[in-house]
C-alpha positions as CSV (number, residue, x, y, z in Angstrom):
1,M,-14.9,104.7,-61.1
2,P,-12.5,107.7,-61.2
3,T,-10.2,106.2,-58.6
4,G,-9.9,102.9,-60.3
5,G,-12.0,101.0,-57.7
6,R,-10.0,102.3,-54.7
7,S,-11.8,104.0,-51.8
8,T,-11.4,107.7,-51.2
9,L,-10.7,109.0,-47.7
10,T,-14.4,110.1,-47.5
11,Q,-15.6,106.6,-48.4
12,F,-13.1,105.0,-46.0
13,L,-14.3,107.2,-43.1
14,I,-18.0,106.5,-43.8
15,E,-17.3,102.8,-43.8
16,E,-15.4,103.1,-40.5
17,R,-18.4,105.1,-39.0
18,R,-20.8,102.3,-40.0
19,R,-18.9,100.0,-37.7
20,A,-19.7,102.3,-34.8
21,P,-23.5,102.9,-34.9
22,G,-23.3,105.4,-32.1
23,A,-20.8,107.6,-33.9
24,T,-22.0,111.1,-34.7
25,G,-19.7,111.9,-37.6
26,D,-17.8,114.6,-35.7
27,L,-14.5,112.7,-35.9
28,N,-14.9,112.1,-39.6
29,A,-15.6,115.8,-40.2
30,L,-12.5,116.7,-38.1
31,I,-10.3,114.4,-40.1
32,T,-11.7,115.9,-43.3
33,D,-10.7,119.4,-42.0
34,V,-7.3,118.2,-41.1
35,S,-6.8,116.5,-44.5
36,L,-7.8,119.8,-46.2
37,A,-5.1,121.6,-44.2
38,C,-2.6,119.0,-45.4
39,K,-3.6,119.6,-49.0
40,A,-3.1,123.3,-48.6
41,I,0.3,122.9,-47.0
42,S,1.3,120.4,-49.7
43,R,0.7,123.1,-52.4
44,K,2.8,125.6,-50.4
45,V,5.6,123.1,-50.2
46,A,5.4,122.1,-53.9
47,F,5.9,125.7,-55.1
48,G,9.1,126.0,-53.0
49,A,11.2,129.0,-53.9
50,L,8.7,130.1,-56.5
51,G,6.1,130.6,-53.8
52,G,8.4,132.8,-51.7
53,V,7.9,130.6,-48.6
54,L,11.4,129.4,-48.0
55,G,13.9,130.7,-45.5
56,S,13.7,131.8,-41.9
57,A,10.7,133.6,-40.4
58,G,13.0,135.6,-38.2
59,S,11.4,134.3,-35.1
60,G,11.7,131.4,-32.7
61,N,9.1,128.9,-31.3
62,V,8.5,128.0,-27.7
63,Q,11.4,125.5,-27.8
64,G,13.8,128.3,-28.9
65,E,14.2,126.9,-32.4
66,D,14.4,129.1,-35.5
67,Q,11.1,129.1,-37.2
68,K,10.9,128.8,-41.0
69,R,8.4,130.8,-43.0
70,L,6.6,127.6,-43.8
71,D,6.4,126.7,-40.1
72,V,4.4,129.8,-39.5
73,I,2.3,129.5,-42.6
74,S,1.5,125.8,-42.0
75,N,0.6,126.5,-38.4
76,D,-1.9,129.2,-39.5
77,I,-3.4,126.9,-42.1
78,F,-4.0,124.2,-39.5
79,L,-5.7,126.7,-37.1
80,R,-7.9,128.2,-39.8
81,A,-9.0,124.8,-41.2
82,N,-10.0,123.4,-37.8
83,E,-11.3,126.3,-35.7
84,W,-14.6,126.9,-37.3
85,G,-16.3,123.5,-37.7
86,G,-17.5,122.9,-34.1
87,H,-15.5,119.6,-33.8
88,V,-12.7,120.7,-31.4
89,A,-12.8,122.4,-28.0
90,G,-9.2,123.6,-28.4
91,M,-5.9,123.0,-30.2
92,V,-2.2,122.9,-29.3
93,S,0.7,123.1,-31.6
94,E,4.4,122.6,-31.5
95,E,4.7,126.2,-32.7
96,L,2.5,127.8,-30.0
97,E,3.4,128.2,-26.3
98,A,-0.1,127.9,-24.9
99,V,-3.5,126.3,-25.8
100,Y,-5.1,128.0,-28.8
101,T,-8.5,129.2,-27.7
102,L,-11.1,129.2,-30.5
103,P,-12.6,132.6,-31.6
104,A,-15.8,133.3,-29.7
105,K,-18.0,133.1,-32.8
106,Y,-17.2,129.4,-33.3
107,P,-18.9,126.5,-31.4
108,R,-16.8,124.2,-29.2
109,G,-16.7,120.5,-30.0
110,K,-15.9,117.3,-28.2
111,Y,-12.3,116.6,-29.4
112,L,-8.9,118.1,-28.9
113,L,-6.4,118.5,-31.7
114,M,-2.6,118.4,-31.3
115,F,-0.3,118.9,-34.2
116,D,3.2,119.6,-35.6
117,P,2.3,121.6,-38.7
118,L,5.6,121.1,-40.5
119,D,7.8,118.4,-39.2
120,G,11.4,118.4,-40.6
121,S,11.2,122.0,-41.7
122,S,15.0,122.3,-41.4
123,N,15.0,120.2,-44.6
124,I,12.6,122.4,-46.6
125,D,15.3,124.6,-48.1
126,V,17.1,121.6,-49.6
127,N,13.9,119.9,-51.0
128,V,13.9,116.9,-48.7
129,A,10.5,115.3,-47.7
130,V,8.7,117.0,-44.8
131,G,5.3,116.5,-43.3
132,S,2.6,117.3,-40.8
133,I,1.7,115.2,-37.8
134,F,-1.5,115.2,-35.8
135,S,-3.3,113.5,-32.9
136,V,-6.8,113.6,-31.6
137,V,-8.1,112.9,-28.1
138,R,-11.5,113.4,-26.5
139,A,-12.1,116.7,-24.6
140,A,-12.7,116.5,-20.9
141,T,-15.9,118.6,-21.3
142,S,-17.6,118.8,-24.6
143,G,-18.7,122.2,-25.7
144,E,-16.3,124.2,-23.4
145,D,-12.9,125.8,-23.9
146,A,-10.1,123.3,-23.1
147,S,-7.4,123.9,-20.6
148,A,-3.8,122.8,-20.9
149,A,-4.3,120.0,-18.4
150,D,-7.0,118.5,-20.7
151,F,-4.4,117.8,-23.4
152,L,-2.1,115.9,-21.0
153,Q,-3.5,112.4,-21.8
154,P,-1.4,109.3,-22.4
155,G,-1.1,108.1,-26.0
156,T,-3.4,105.2,-25.2
157,Q,-6.3,107.8,-25.1
158,Q,-5.9,108.8,-28.7
159,V,-8.9,108.2,-31.0
160,C,-7.1,109.1,-34.1
161,A,-3.5,109.9,-35.3
162,G,-1.8,110.5,-38.6
163,Y,0.6,112.4,-40.7
164,A,0.9,113.8,-44.2
165,I,4.2,113.4,-46.1
166,Y,5.0,115.9,-48.8
167,G,7.4,114.0,-51.0
168,P,7.5,112.9,-54.7
169,S,3.8,112.2,-54.0
170,T,1.7,113.6,-51.2
171,M,0.4,110.9,-48.8
172,L,-1.8,110.8,-45.7
173,V,-1.2,108.0,-43.2
174,L,-4.0,107.5,-40.7
175,T,-5.2,105.3,-37.9
176,L,-8.5,105.2,-36.0
177,G,-7.4,102.3,-33.9
178,N,-8.3,99.7,-36.6
179,G,-5.0,99.4,-38.5
180,T,-2.8,101.9,-40.2
181,H,-3.8,103.0,-43.7
182,A,-2.1,105.2,-46.3
183,F,-3.8,107.4,-48.9
184,T,-2.2,109.0,-51.9
185,L,-3.3,112.4,-53.1
186,E,-4.6,112.1,-56.7
187,P,-3.6,115.5,-58.0
188,M,-6.1,115.7,-60.9
189,L,-9.1,114.9,-58.7
190,G,-7.7,116.5,-55.5
191,E,-8.8,113.3,-53.6
192,W,-7.1,111.2,-51.1
193,V,-7.2,107.6,-52.5
194,L,-6.6,104.5,-50.4
195,S,-3.3,103.1,-51.8
196,H,-1.8,101.1,-49.0
197,P,-4.5,99.5,-46.7
198,N,-3.5,97.7,-43.5
199,L,0.2,98.5,-43.4
200,H,2.3,95.9,-41.6
201,I,5.8,96.4,-40.2
202,P,7.9,93.1,-40.3
203,A,9.0,92.0,-36.8
204,Q,12.6,91.7,-38.0
205,T,14.8,94.2,-39.8
206,R,18.4,94.8,-40.9
207,E,18.1,98.6,-41.1
208,F,18.3,101.2,-38.4
209,A,18.2,105.0,-38.2
210,I,20.0,107.2,-35.7
211,N,21.9,110.5,-35.7
212,A,25.5,109.2,-35.3
213,S,26.9,112.6,-34.6
214,N,25.4,112.3,-31.1
215,S,27.2,109.0,-30.4
216,R,29.5,110.5,-27.7
217,F,26.4,111.4,-25.7
218,W,24.6,108.0,-26.0
219,E,23.8,105.8,-23.0
220,P,25.6,102.4,-22.8
221,A,22.6,100.4,-24.1
222,V,22.4,102.5,-27.3
223,K,26.1,102.3,-27.9
224,R,26.0,98.6,-27.4
225,Y,23.1,98.2,-29.9
226,V,24.7,100.3,-32.6
227,D,28.1,98.7,-32.2
228,E,26.6,95.3,-32.6
229,C,24.8,96.4,-35.8
230,L,28.0,98.0,-37.2
231,A,30.0,94.8,-36.5
232,G,28.0,93.1,-39.3
233,Q,28.2,89.4,-40.1
234,T,31.3,88.8,-38.0
235,G,29.7,90.5,-35.0
236,P,27.3,89.2,-32.3
237,R,24.3,89.8,-34.5
238,G,25.7,87.7,-37.4
239,A,24.2,90.0,-40.0
240,D,25.0,93.2,-41.9
241,F,22.9,96.2,-41.1
242,N,22.2,99.4,-43.1
243,M,22.1,102.8,-41.4
244,R,19.8,105.6,-42.4
245,W,19.2,109.2,-41.2
246,I,17.0,111.7,-42.9
247,A,16.4,114.2,-40.0
248,S,12.7,114.2,-40.8
249,L,10.5,112.2,-38.4
250,V,7.7,111.8,-40.9
251,A,10.1,110.6,-43.6
252,E,11.8,108.1,-41.2
253,T,8.4,106.8,-40.1
254,H,7.1,106.4,-43.6
255,R,10.2,104.4,-44.6
256,I,9.7,102.0,-41.7
257,L,5.9,101.6,-42.3
258,M,6.7,100.8,-45.9
259,R,9.6,98.4,-45.5
260,G,10.5,97.9,-41.9
261,G,13.4,99.2,-39.8
262,V,14.0,100.8,-36.4
263,F,14.3,104.5,-35.6
264,M,16.2,105.8,-32.5
265,Y,16.3,109.3,-31.1
266,P,17.1,108.2,-27.6
267,R,17.6,110.0,-24.4
268,D,21.2,111.1,-24.1
269,S,23.6,113.3,-22.0
270,K,23.9,116.1,-24.6
271,D,21.6,118.4,-22.7
272,P,20.8,117.0,-19.2
273,G,17.8,119.4,-18.9
274,K,16.1,117.6,-21.8
275,P,15.2,113.9,-21.3
276,G,14.8,113.6,-25.1
277,R,14.6,115.5,-28.3
278,L,11.2,114.7,-29.7
279,R,7.9,116.1,-28.4
280,L,5.6,113.6,-26.7
281,L,2.3,115.2,-27.7
282,Y,3.0,116.3,-31.2
283,E,5.4,113.7,-32.5
284,A,6.0,110.6,-30.3
285,N,2.4,109.8,-29.3
286,P,0.8,110.0,-32.8
287,I,3.7,108.1,-34.4
288,S,3.5,105.4,-31.7
289,F,-0.2,104.9,-32.4
290,L,0.5,104.5,-36.1
291,I,3.4,102.1,-35.5
292,E,1.5,99.9,-33.0
293,Q,-1.5,99.7,-35.3
294,A,0.9,98.5,-38.0
295,G,2.2,95.7,-35.8
296,G,5.4,97.5,-34.7
297,R,6.5,98.6,-31.3
298,A,7.1,102.1,-29.9
299,S,9.1,102.9,-26.7
300,D,10.9,105.6,-24.8
301,G,13.8,103.1,-24.7
302,R,12.6,101.4,-21.5
303,Q,8.8,101.1,-21.6
304,R,5.8,101.4,-24.0
305,L,5.7,105.1,-25.0
306,M,2.0,105.4,-25.1
307,D,1.8,104.5,-21.4
308,V,3.7,107.7,-20.4
309,K,1.5,110.3,-18.7
310,P,2.4,113.7,-20.1
311,E,3.3,116.4,-17.7
312,A,3.6,119.4,-19.9
313,L,2.4,120.6,-23.4
314,H,5.9,120.7,-24.8
315,Q,7.4,117.7,-23.0
316,R,10.3,116.0,-24.8
317,I,11.1,112.3,-24.6
318,G,13.4,109.7,-25.9
319,F,11.9,107.7,-28.8
320,V,12.6,104.3,-30.3
321,F,10.2,102.6,-32.7
322,G,9.8,100.2,-35.6
323,S,10.2,96.5,-36.0
324,S,9.1,94.9,-32.8
325,E,12.1,92.5,-32.2
326,E,14.6,95.3,-32.5
327,V,12.8,97.6,-30.2
328,E,12.4,94.8,-27.6
329,R,16.2,94.2,-27.9
330,I,17.0,97.8,-27.2
331,E,14.6,97.8,-24.2
332,A,16.3,94.7,-22.9
333,Y,19.8,96.3,-23.2
334,H,18.5,99.3,-21.1
335,H,17.1,96.9,-18.5
336,E,20.4,95.1,-18.0
337,E,23.0,96.2,-15.6
338,P,24.2,99.7,-16.7
339,R,27.7,99.8,-18.1
340,D,29.8,103.0,-18.7
341,T,31.3,101.4,-21.8
342,Y,30.4,98.5,-24.0
343,T,33.2,96.0,-24.5
344,S,32.9,94.6,-28.0
345,P,34.2,91.0,-28.4
346,L,35.7,92.1,-31.8
347,F,37.0,95.6,-31.3
348,G,37.7,96.0,-27.6
349,R,36.5,99.2,-25.9
350,R,35.3,101.4,-28.7
351,G,33.1,104.3,-29.7
352,L,31.0,104.3,-32.8
353,F,33.8,104.9,-35.3
354,A,37.1,104.7,-33.5
355,Q,38.8,102.0,-31.4
356,V,40.1,103.0,-28.0
357,E,43.3,101.2,-26.9
């Protein structure tokens, strides 16, 4: 067997479909189209500067962020790969302000596709791993154009979610609600091969990821948690922790799925008009689905993230996920009596890096 006895993505999807005798195959076909888009983006990323795709596109997205050339190219690849097959009734993207209405010549399907075509694109010029994130829910009315309100479903309504990571190897990580599974792109065959079935995140960890430059804006619960981790063996946790930060959600997620850990991009006071930094529909919901299906926990810091009812296409939210015991601890700190400062038993009143007398 060319894949050494491992299942391809196509074989995996067929086996999953056989478990649901009433399935029509539309979801499998949609995932195949998405996976083709990820292959195409992977090639663009791999050529880097030689492909003339690096640098700014000279435009901004709906969030007011500078778009990279690869943001625009990747968004177009996703649209072209998924508009024609008759599997979706509409699509929304982090890079588009409104719902993408399919061209009139293409049939409308029974699913809705949400995606971040190139997550972590600020890292592309320095050759750090980036990726694509996607989420699928059922359309309110099959066969008809979707409205913006149709996409505002809580994460619990997802039927599929996943991401591709474009790193030293290209991988596709997927859940259909029956575990989280990772496929590696075999470059000679051009096939996704199941390399990591049934991923499992350990309940405990000694590694956390957070952007420490925002420490002055953190809520007391987050300051307390990080301070306790930094205190190490002599602190209240009685253990040393490692801190990581890649600034690529896909890369952070992949590390946690492979070896455990906890990721925090919490709500803070940096911009009072934004209750968080990450997008609920395009980033937080699909990652939460993958994490929960791997035995982890995903939260907005106070409650299960997938229970949150979206209110807008580009809604932002605080996001904490990873090893279940650490996420539960962070939630518990938020639920305790709020404190303006955290008093460390070892260091007195302190910030992240400096003691305050």
